[in-house]
C-alpha positions in Angstrom: 130.1 99.7 131.5 132.9 101.2 129.4 130.8 101.1 126.2 127.9 102.8 128.1 130.4 105.5 129.3 131.6 106.2 125.8 128.0 107.0 124.7 128.2 110.0 127.0 130.5 111.7 124.5 127.5 112.8 122.6 126.1 114.7 125.6 129.4 116.4 126.6 130.2 117.5 123.0 128.2 120.6 123.1 126.3 121.7 120.0 128.8 120.1 117.5 128.6 116.3 118.1 130.9 115.6 115.1 133.7 117.5 116.7 133.1 115.7 120.0 133.3 112.4 118.2 136.6 113.4 116.6 138.0 114.3 120.0 136.7 111.0 121.5 138.3 109.0 118.6 141.6 110.8 119.3 141.4 109.8 122.9 140.8 106.2 122.0 143.8 106.2 119.7 146.0 107.6 122.5 144.7 104.9 124.9 146.0 102.0 122.8 149.6 103.3 122.8 151.9 100.9 124.6 152.1 97.1 125.1 149.1 95.1 124.0 147.2 94.0 127.2 146.9 90.4 125.9 149.9 89.6 123.7 152.3 92.2 125.2 153.4 93.3 121.7 154.4 97.0 121.4 151.9 99.2 119.6 152.5 102.8 118.3 155.5 103.2 120.7 157.9 103.9 117.8 160.8 102.4 119.8 160.4 104.9 122.7 160.7 102.8 125.9 158.8 105.3 127.9 155.7 104.5 125.8 155.8 100.8 126.5 153.6 101.3 129.5 151.3 103.7 127.6 150.9 107.4 127.9 150.4 108.6 131.4 146.7 109.6 131.5 147.0 112.0 134.4 149.8 113.9 132.8 147.8 114.2 129.6 144.8 115.4 131.5 146.8 118.0 133.3 148.1 119.3 130.0 144.7 119.2 128.2 142.6 120.7 131.0 144.9 122.9 133.0 147.9 124.2 131.1 145.9 124.7 127.9 143.5 127.0 129.7 146.4 129.0 131.2 147.8 129.5 127.6 144.3 130.6 126.4 144.0 133.1 129.4 147.4 134.7 128.6 146.6 134.9 124.9 143.2 136.5 125.5 144.5 138.9 128.2 142.4 137.2 130.9 145.5 136.9 133.1 145.3 140.7 133.7 141.7 140.5 135.0 140.7 140.2 138.6 137.6 138.8 140.2 135.9 140.4 143.1 133.3 138.2 144.7 131.7 138.6 148.1 129.9 135.7 149.8 126.6 137.0 151.1 125.5 133.7 152.6 126.9 130.2 153.2 123.8 128.2 153.7 122.0 127.5 150.4 118.7 129.1 149.8 115.5 127.1 149.8 115.3 127.5 146.0 118.9 126.2 145.5 118.1 123.2 147.8 114.9 122.5 145.8 117.0 122.4 142.6 120.0 120.6 143.9 118.6 118.0 146.4 116.8 115.7 143.9 119.8 115.7 141.6 122.2 115.1 144.4 120.3 112.1 145.8 119.9 110.6 142.3 123.5 111.0 141.3 124.7 109.9 144.8 123.0 106.5 144.1 124.5 106.5 140.6 128.0 107.2 142.0 127.6 104.4 144.6 126.5 101.9 142.0 129.5 102.9 139.7 131.8 102.7 142.7 130.7 99.1 143.3 132.1 98.2 139.9 135.9 97.4 140.4 138.2 99.8 138.5 135.4 102.1 137.3 136.5 105.1 139.4 135.2 108.5 140.4 135.8 110.0 137.0 133.3 107.6 135.3 130.9 108.2 138.2 131.1 112.0 137.7 130.6 111.8 133.9 127.7 109.3 134.1 126.0 111.5 136.8 126.4 114.6 134.7 125.0 112.9 131.6 122.0 111.5 133.4 121.2 114.8 135.2 121.5 116.7 131.8 119.1 114.2 130.1 116.6 114.3 132.9 116.7 118.1 133.2 113.8 120.1 131.9 116.4 122.8 130.8 119.4 120.9 129.4 120.5 124.0 127.6 121.5 125.5 130.9 124.1 122.8 131.4 127.5 124.4 130.7 126.5 127.8 132.1 127.1 127.1 135.7 123.6 126.2 136.9 123.4 124.5 140.3 122.2 121.2 138.9 125.2 120.6 136.7 127.5 121.4 139.7 125.6 119.1 142.1 125.4 116.1 139.7 129.1 115.3 139.2 130.0 116.2 142.7 127.3 113.8 144.2 128.4 111.1 141.8 132.1 111.6 142.6 131.4 111.4 146.4 129.1 108.5 146.1 131.8 106.5 144.2 134.1 106.8 147.2 131.7 104.9 149.5 130.7 102.5 146.8 134.3 101.5 146.2 134.4 100.1 149.7 131.8 97.4 148.8 134.0 95.2 146.6 137.0 96.0 148.8 135.4 94.9 152.0 133.5 91.9 150.6 135.8 90.5 147.9 139.2 92.1 148.6 139.1 93.8 145.2 139.8 97.6 145.2 137.1 99.7 143.6 139.4 102.6 143.0 142.9 103.9 143.9 141.8 105.1 147.3 140.4 101.6 148.1 143.7 100.1 146.9 145.6 102.2 149.4 143.2 101.2 152.1 143.8 97.5 151.3 147.5 98.1 151.6 147.1 99.7 155.0 144.9 96.9 156.2 147.4 94.3 154.9 150.2 96.0 156.7 148.2 95.5 159.9 147.8 91.8 159.3 144.2 92.1 158.1 143.0 90.5 154.8 140.0 92.3 153.2 137.3 89.9 152.2 134.4 87.9 153.6 136.4 86.8 156.7 136.6 90.5 157.7 132.9 90.4 158.6 133.3 87.3 160.7 136.7 87.7 162.4 137.2 91.5 162.5 133.7 93.0 162.7 135.0 95.7 165.0 137.4 97.0 162.3 134.6 96.9 159.7 132.4 99.0 162.0 135.2 101.5 162.5 135.7 101.9 158.8 132.0 102.5 158.3 131.9 105.0 161.2 135.1 106.7 159.8 133.5 107.1 156.4 130.4 108.7 158.0 132.4 111.0 160.2 134.6 112.0 157.2 131.6 113.1 155.1 130.2 115.0 158.1 133.5 116.8 158.7 133.7 117.7 155.0 130.4 119.4 155.2 131.3 121.3 158.4 134.7 122.5 157.2 133.3 123.3 153.8 130.6 125.6 155.3 133.0 127.2 157.8 135.9 127.8 155.4 134.1 128.7 152.2 134.8 132.4 152.8 138.5 131.6 153.0 138.5 129.2 149.9 136.8 131.8 147.7 139.6 134.3 148.2 141.7 132.2 145.8 139.8 133.6 142.9 140.7 137.1 144.1 144.4 136.5 143.6 145.6 138.2 140.4 145.6 135.6 137.6 149.1 136.7 136.4 150.3 135.7 139.9 148.2 132.5 140.3 148.8 131.1 136.7 152.6 130.7 137.0 152.1 129.0 140.4 149.5 126.6 138.9 151.9 126.0 135.9 154.8 125.1 138.2 152.6 122.8 140.3 151.4 121.1 137.1 155.0 120.4 136.1 155.8 119.1 139.6 152.7 116.9 139.6 153.4 115.4 136.2 157.0 114.6 137.2 156.0 113.1 140.5 153.8 110.6 138.8 156.7 108.3 137.8 159.7 110.6 138.5 160.1 110.8 134.8 160.7 113.9 132.7 159.1 112.2 129.7 155.7 112.7 131.4 156.4 116.4 131.7 157.1 116.5 127.9 154.0 114.6 127.2 152.0 117.0 129.4 153.3 120.0 127.5 152.6 118.5 124.1 149.0 117.7 125.3 148.8 121.3 126.5 149.5 122.7 123.0 147.0 120.2 121.5 144.4 121.3 124.0 145.1 125.0 123.2 144.5 124.5 119.5 141.4 122.4 120.2 140.0 125.2 122.3 140.7 127.7 119.5 139.0 125.5 117.0 136.1 125.0 119.5 136.6 121.2 119.7 135.6 119.9 123.1 138.4 118.4 125.3 136.2 116.4 127.7 135.6 113.6 125.2 139.4 113.1 124.9 139.7 112.7 128.6 136.7 110.4 128.8 138.0 108.1 126.0 141.5 108.1 127.6 140.0 106.8 130.8 137.6 104.3 129.3 139.6 103.1 126.3 141.9 100.6 128.2 139.0 99.2 130.2 136.9 98.8 127.0 139.7 97.1 125.1 141.0 94.7 127.7 137.7 93.5 128.9 136.2 93.1 125.4 139.2 91.1 124.2 139.2 89.0 127.4 135.5 88.2 126.9 136.1 87.2 123.2 138.9 84.9 124.2 136.7 83.2 126.8 133.9 82.8 124.2 136.3 81.7 121.5 135.5 84.7 119.3 131.7 84.5 119.8 130.0 87.9 120.3 127.1 86.2 122.0 128.9 86.4 125.3 127.8 90.0 125.6 124.1 89.2 125.6 124.0 86.1 127.8 124.0 87.8 131.2 121.4 90.3 132.5 124.0 92.8 133.6 125.5 92.9 130.0 122.0 93.3 128.5 121.3 96.1 131.0 124.3 98.1 130.0 123.8 97.6 126.3 120.2 98.9 126.7 121.5 101.8 128.7 124.0 102.6 126.0 121.2 102.4 123.3 119.0 104.7 125.4 121.9 107.1 126.0 122.5 107.4 122.3 118.8 107.8 121.3 117.8 110.0 124.2 118.6 113.4 122.6 116.6 112.4 119.5 113.7 111.2 121.7 113.6 114.5 123.6 113.8 116.4 120.3 110.8 114.5 119.0 108.8 115.2 122.2 109.8 118.9 122.0 108.5 119.1 118.3 105.3 117.3 119.3 104.7 119.8 122.2 105.2 122.8 119.9 102.9 121.4 117.3 
């Protein structure tokens, strides 16, 4: 699953795949900092105790994606601009629904499937959904311009993951993501043990969880439609007022992760790296993707090799392994296949 996810780097790298690969390689290097997951030896920590548990991924993501963009906006003078946008209608048009509905349904199933895989998470579901939607689109060049399909795809995958994560949690007692882990804690505090016995001994609780999930999604739709005119007013706030507030919240968020100022420093360093990457037109998304998938790829690959006593054949002995390897191969070759079809049609 992690290997398949890393093949998406080529799709989210924009026009310059080489720069995207460089960014992804940097993300993989950052992901191996800390204690070795198998031997517990320190790697690339340089004697800094705060790095023994690795770099805090969320802090780096805040710096790379949020603060770096604030720095770019102030440098380019965007902070002085203001946006005036009026919402003419709340209900999507028939044309918008025609474009978004097929993508949403497809990526909703993708997100649910990814959510069923323990520890995969909503981030992977969103990236995979975006990649699949882009490759299936008749106009992939519009992705990155704000078209409705590229917005619907990751959101549907992200939302589908939340419900999918309940599958391993309810059936096996294994959390599919952080939200499911919190829910397991809440159930345990009430004297309930998630797992197969939940369906035989506490079916009423299971039904309430299913009903609560359904109602929560319905309420999100209702409140989203009713309050969209209020939410959109955020973009009308002067950027030179909003940016310092966002900057302060980023610092507070990075510190609150582990109540550690080291995470704030790491976030600021990542922000300057992100700023220079934006200036050099190197995509940041591959760094984030590699940061998320790197630990999963390394730990599971090494665990599998230990079980097989060093034999790589373990990765081709199960149908699910072969499936993901084939998906990874298709993901890598797909742009070349589409390019060949395009040349054939023109000829």
